C-alpha positions in Angstrom: 0.0 0.0 0.0 1.4 3.3 -1.1 1.6 6.0 1.5 0.2 9.4 0.5 2.6 12.2 1.0 1.3 15.6 2.0 3.4 18.7 1.6 3.4 21.0 4.5 1.9 24.0 2.7 -1.1 22.0 1.4 -1.8 20.7 4.9 -1.7 24.2 6.4 -3.9 25.6 3.7 -6.4 22.8 4.2 -6.5 23.4 7.9 -7.0 27.1 7.4 -9.9 26.5 5.0 -11.5 24.1 7.5 -11.1 26.6 10.4 -12.5 29.3 8.1 -15.5 27.3 7.2 -16.2 26.3 10.8 -15.9 29.9 12.0 -18.3 31.1 9.4 -20.9 28.6 10.4 -20.4 29.4 14.1 -20.7 33.1 13.6 -23.9 32.7 11.6 -25.5 30.6 14.3 -24.5 32.9 17.1 -25.1 36.3 15.6 -27.4 35.3 12.8 -30.7 35.9 14.4 -33.8 35.2 12.4 -35.9 38.1 11.1 -38.5 37.3 13.7 -36.0 37.5 16.5 -34.5 40.7 15.2 -38.0 42.2 15.0 -38.7 41.4 18.6 -35.3 42.9 19.6 -36.2 46.0 17.7 -39.6 46.1 19.4 -38.0 45.8 22.8 -35.7 48.6 21.9 -38.6 50.8 20.9 -40.6 50.0 24.1 -37.6 50.8 26.2 -37.2 54.1 24.3 -40.8 55.0 24.9 -40.4 54.2 28.6 -37.6 56.7 29.0 -38.6 60.2 27.8 -35.2 61.5 28.6 -33.7 59.2 26.0 -36.0 60.5 23.3 -34.0 63.7 23.1 -31.1 61.8 21.6 -31.1 60.9 17.9 -28.6 58.1 18.5 -31.2 56.2 20.6 -33.8 56.4 17.8 -31.2 55.4 15.2 -30.3 52.3 17.3 -33.8 51.1 17.2 -34.3 52.0 13.6 -31.2 50.0 12.7 -32.7 46.9 14.3 -35.8 47.1 12.2 -33.7 47.9 9.1 -31.9 44.6 9.6 -35.2 42.7 9.7 -35.9 43.9 6.2 -32.4 43.7 4.8 -31.9 40.0 5.9 -34.9 38.7 4.0 -36.7 41.4 1.9 -39.2 38.9 0.6 -39.9 37.2 3.9 -43.0 37.5 6.1 -41.3 39.9 8.6 -39.9 42.3 6.0 -43.0 44.5 5.7 -43.3 44.6 9.5 -39.7 45.7 10.0 -40.0 48.3 7.2 -43.3 49.6 8.7 -41.7 50.0 12.2 -38.7 51.7 10.6 -41.0 54.2 9.0 -43.1 54.7 12.2 -39.9 55.4 14.2 -38.8 58.0 11.6 -42.2 59.7 11.8 -42.0 59.7 15.6 -38.4 61.0 15.5 -39.7 63.9 13.4 -42.0 64.9 16.3 -38.8 65.3 18.4 -36.3 66.6 15.9 -38.5 68.6 13.4 -36.0 67.7 10.7 -37.8 67.5 7.3 -35.6 64.6 6.1 -37.0 62.4 8.9 -40.6 62.8 7.7 -39.5 62.4 4.1 -37.8 59.1 4.9 -40.9 57.9 6.7 -43.1 58.8 3.7 -40.7 57.0 1.3 -40.8 53.9 3.5 -44.6 53.9 3.7 -44.8 54.3 -0.1 -42.3 51.4 -0.5 -44.6 49.2 1.7 -47.6 50.1 -0.4 -45.9 49.3 -3.7 -43.7 46.3 -2.7 -46.0 44.5 -0.3 -49.6 44.7 -1.7 -50.7 41.6 0.1 -49.4 42.6 3.5 -51.6 43.9 6.3 -49.0 46.6 6.8 -50.0 48.1 3.4 -53.3 49.4 4.9 -51.4 50.7 8.0 -48.9 52.5 5.8 -51.8 54.3 3.9 -53.1 55.8 7.2 -51.4 58.9 8.5 -49.8 58.3 11.9 -51.1 60.4 14.8 -49.2 63.7 14.9 -47.6 63.0 11.6 -47.9 65.7 9.0 -47.6 63.8 5.8 -46.3 65.5 2.7 -46.5 68.8 4.5 -43.3 69.1 6.4 -42.7 72.5 8.0 -40.2 74.4 5.9 -37.4 75.7 8.0 -37.6 73.1 10.8 -39.5 73.7 14.1 -43.0 74.9 14.0 -43.7 78.5 15.1 -45.0 78.8 18.6 -48.4 80.2 18.9 -48.3 83.4 20.8 -51.2 83.8 23.1 -52.3 87.4 23.5 -53.6 88.5 26.8 -57.0 90.0 26.7 -57.5 93.3 28.4 -59.2 93.0 31.7 -62.6 94.5 31.6 -64.4 95.2 34.8 -68.1 94.8 34.8 -68.6 98.1 36.6 -66.5 101.2 36.1 -66.9 104.5 38.0 -67.0 107.5 35.7 -66.1 111.0 36.6 -69.7 112.0 36.8 -70.2 109.4 39.6 -72.7 107.3 37.6 -72.2 103.5 37.5 -71.6 102.2 34.0 -70.8 98.7 32.7 -67.7 97.9 30.6 -69.5 99.2 27.5 -70.5 102.5 29.0 -74.2 101.9 29.5 -75.6 103.3 32.8 -76.3 100.7 35.4 -79.1 101.3 38.0 -78.1 100.2 41.5 -79.6 100.9 44.8 -76.1 101.2 46.5 -73.8 104.2 46.3 -70.8 103.9 44.0 -67.7 102.2 45.4 -65.4 104.8 47.0 -61.7 104.3 47.6 -59.2 102.0 45.8 -60.7 99.9 43.0 -60.3 96.2 43.7 -58.2 94.2 41.3 -60.7 91.5 40.6 -64.3 91.9 39.7 -65.4 89.3 42.2 -64.0 91.3 45.2 -65.8 94.4 43.9 -69.1 92.6 43.9 -68.5 91.5 47.5 -67.8 95.0 48.6 -71.0 96.4 47.1 
């Protein structure tokens, strides 16, 4: 029986190839979560973010959760979890817009929702993507960023009764008021309720 001779370089190369193949299989099983597992990890991240309002100020926290849902779609774009991951990614961008007021966030959300409508016509997320999200201003982002604050104007305080120079009681419009009591003498009270108590 003839003995096979192996040269040292070929043995080393074969061992390296074997180690490389084993390491690829091991890394896939350890870090290669299924789209369903990735979706639930993204959902846990989202619920944790919602539970900490102080974290919602930081864009990096939002992007961390968005990346998890993005992986759900990128691993298997035609799988059953792809539309769900894509929808949650769009929802997170729409909610991020409510905190950042960056127009690109709402544009990304709208692009994602239109992609769901066109690419996943049989999915239940198609109907959800058609509905506007609460607080989401679709296709009407505010130019220039943050919305303008509504300035509330103070109404002038009108007293129901005012003492005129002639000494006659009049209401706020100026019509004479008939009272049996003499007009209030002294400092005018600041609130109409106190004045009525004094009379």
